[in-house]
C-alpha positions in Angstrom: -113.2 40.1 -66.9 -117.1 41.6 -65.6 -116.6 44.9 -63.7 -118.8 45.7 -60.5 -121.3 49.0 -60.8 -122.6 51.3 -59.5 -119.0 52.7 -58.8 -116.7 51.7 -55.7 -114.7 54.9 -53.7 -113.2 52.5 -50.7 -112.8 48.9 -50.3 -113.6 47.6 -46.8 -111.8 44.4 -46.1 -112.2 41.7 -43.2 -109.3 39.7 -42.2 -110.1 36.1 -40.9 -111.2 34.2 -44.1 -111.0 36.6 -46.2 -107.5 38.0 -46.2 -106.1 35.4 -43.5 -106.9 31.5 -43.6 -106.8 31.2 -40.1 -109.2 28.4 -39.8 -107.2 25.6 -38.5 -105.9 28.3 -35.4 -109.7 28.9 -35.0 -111.4 25.2 -35.1 -108.2 24.3 -32.6 -109.7 27.2 -30.1 -113.1 26.9 -30.4 -113.3 22.7 -30.6 -111.0 23.2 -27.0 -113.5 26.0 -25.3 -116.7 23.9 -26.3 -115.2 21.0 -25.0 -114.2 22.4 -21.5 -118.0 24.0 -21.5 -119.4 20.3 -22.3 -120.9 21.7 -26.1 -120.6 20.2 -29.5 -117.7 21.2 -31.2 -119.1 21.5 -34.8 -122.5 23.7 -33.1 -119.9 26.0 -31.8 -118.3 26.4 -35.2 -121.3 27.3 -36.9 -121.4 30.4 -35.2 -117.9 31.2 -33.9 -116.9 33.0 -37.7 -117.0 36.5 -37.4 -117.9 37.8 -34.1 -115.7 38.9 -31.1 -115.2 35.7 -29.0 -117.1 36.9 -26.0 -120.5 37.9 -27.7 -120.6 34.0 -29.4 -120.1 33.0 -25.8 -123.1 35.0 -25.0 -124.9 33.2 -28.2 -123.8 29.5 -27.0 -124.5 29.9 -23.3 -126.8 33.0 -22.7 -127.3 32.3 -19.0 -123.3 32.7 -17.9 -122.5 36.6 -16.6 -120.9 38.8 -19.2 -118.2 38.9 -16.9 -116.9 36.0 -17.3 -117.3 36.0 -21.2 -115.1 38.5 -21.3 -112.6 36.8 -19.2 -112.5 33.6 -21.3 -112.2 35.7 -24.5 -109.3 37.4 -22.8 -107.9 34.3 -22.4 -108.4 32.6 -26.3 -107.5 35.8 -27.4 -104.0 34.7 -25.6 -104.4 31.8 -26.8 -104.7 32.9 -30.5 -102.0 35.3 -30.4 -99.4 32.4 -29.7 -100.9 30.1 -32.5 -100.0 30.9 -36.0 -99.4 26.9 -36.9 -101.7 26.9 -40.5 -102.4 30.2 -40.7 -102.0 31.4 -44.4 -102.7 34.2 -46.8 -106.2 33.8 -48.9 -104.8 33.5 -52.8 -104.1 36.5 -54.3 -104.7 38.9 -50.9 -101.0 40.0 -50.5 -101.1 41.3 -54.1 -104.6 42.6 -53.7 -104.1 44.9 -50.3 -100.5 46.1 -51.8 -102.3 46.9 -55.3 -104.8 49.1 -53.1 -101.9 51.2 -51.4 -103.1 54.8 -52.2 -106.6 53.8 -52.9 -109.3 54.4 -49.9 -109.7 51.7 -47.9 -109.2 49.9 -44.7 -109.3 46.7 -42.6 -112.4 45.8 -40.5 -112.1 43.2 -38.2 -113.9 41.7 -35.3 -109.9 40.4 -34.1 -108.2 42.9 -31.7 -105.3 44.7 -33.0 -102.0 41.9 -31.5 -104.7 39.3 -33.2 -104.5 41.5 -36.2 -101.0 41.7 -36.5 -100.2 38.8 -35.4 -102.0 36.8 -38.3 -101.7 39.3 -41.1 -98.0 39.2 -40.7 -97.7 35.3 -40.6 -100.0 35.4 -43.9 -97.6 37.7 -45.4 -100.7 39.9 -45.6 -99.7 44.4 -45.3 -101.6 46.1 -43.1 -103.8 48.5 -44.3 -102.8 51.8 -42.9 -106.7 52.3 -41.3 -107.8 49.3 -39.4 -111.2 49.0 -37.2 -110.6 46.6 -35.0 -112.0 45.2 -31.7 -111.1 47.9 -29.3 -111.9 50.7 -32.1 -115.5 49.5 -31.5 -118.6 49.5 -28.9 -120.4 46.4 -30.9 -118.9 43.4 -32.8 -120.3 42.3 -36.2 -122.9 41.7 -37.0 -123.6 45.4 -36.1 -122.4 47.4 -38.6 -120.3 50.0 -36.4 -117.1 48.8 -37.4 -118.4 49.5 -41.3 -119.5 52.5 -41.2 -116.9 53.8 -38.7 -114.2 53.0 -41.6 -116.6 54.7 -44.1 -116.6 58.0 -42.2 -112.5 58.1 -41.3 -112.3 57.5 -45.2 -115.0 60.3 -46.2 -116.8 58.1 -48.4 -120.5 57.4 -48.2 -121.5 53.8 -47.2 -123.5 53.4 -50.2 -120.2 53.4 -52.8 -118.0 51.4 -49.7 -117.7 47.4 -51.3 -117.3 45.1 -48.7 -115.1 41.9 -48.6 -117.2 39.7 -46.1 -117.0 35.5 -45.4 -119.0 35.2 -42.5 -122.4 35.5 -41.7 -122.1 37.5 -39.1 -120.2 40.2 -41.5 -122.2 40.2 -44.9 -125.2 40.8 -42.1 -123.1 44.2 -40.6 -122.4 45.1 -44.1 -125.8 44.8 -45.2 -127.2 47.0 -42.0 -124.9 49.6 -43.3 -125.9 49.6 -46.2 -123.1 48.6 -48.3 -122.7 45.8 -51.2 -120.8 43.0 -50.5 -118.2 40.5 -52.5 -118.5 37.2 -50.8 -114.8 35.6 -50.4 -115.1 31.8 -50.3 -117.4 28.7 -49.7 -118.7 30.1 -46.2 -120.2 33.4 -47.3 -121.4 31.4 -50.8 -124.4 30.6 -48.6 -125.4 34.0 -47.1 -126.5 35.3 -50.7 -124.1 38.1 -50.8 -124.6 40.4 -54.1 -120.9 39.1 -55.7 -119.1 36.0 -55.2 -116.1 34.7 -56.1 -113.7 31.4 -54.6 -110.7 33.4 -53.2 -108.8 36.7 -53.9 -106.5 35.6 -57.2 -108.5 37.0 -59.8 -110.0 40.1 -58.2 -108.6 43.6 -59.0 -109.1 47.0 -58.4 -107.8 50.0 -60.2 -109.0 54.0 -60.1 -110.9 55.5 -62.7 -110.4 58.8 -64.0 -113.1 60.1 -61.7 -111.9 58.6 -58.9 -114.0 56.2 -58.7 -112.5 52.6 -58.0 -112.9 49.9 -61.4 -113.4 46.5 -59.5 -112.9 43.6 -61.8 -114.2 40.1 -60.7 -112.9 36.7 -62.5 
């Protein structure tokens, strides 16, 4: 198994598409929204992943008032939180997160706290003790704020954090934070992360004698 270098001292995990496959719910909710607003569903799906919903709406309908996007995003969060049909763990996710217990790690997601807890529970993936959710940042991915906040709370330099991400916005946020990226799944591959795996089944993390994390890839 190849081992990542230079040393990693913390792992920052995205949720949707990285730990949890929620694509079925995301597709249903965003395609309904696209139809209501006279937009092409495929075009909407190309930008919907990784960002807070109101930012996606703002990109697609830039002339709409921010207040309208925020209101519709609140409705969509209600829809998403009540729909777990098809929400499953990315292969290897539950094992990986469980193995990180006692090691520096955090969840950094564009979802709010409620949706995060609903999806992680539905997928059977344990919740990390540190979670940076939508309520805790002023700017969503692709802004690096969430990743930088997690690194600061863990007391680890950004360059020593490994980010696991699947989306264009998430990978851009990690790069803006100065953090190396392990891309997860086909969506990540096209954005040229530093490393890439199809899923988490062959990813293993352990602690070395010097305190650094040893990250092994398939």
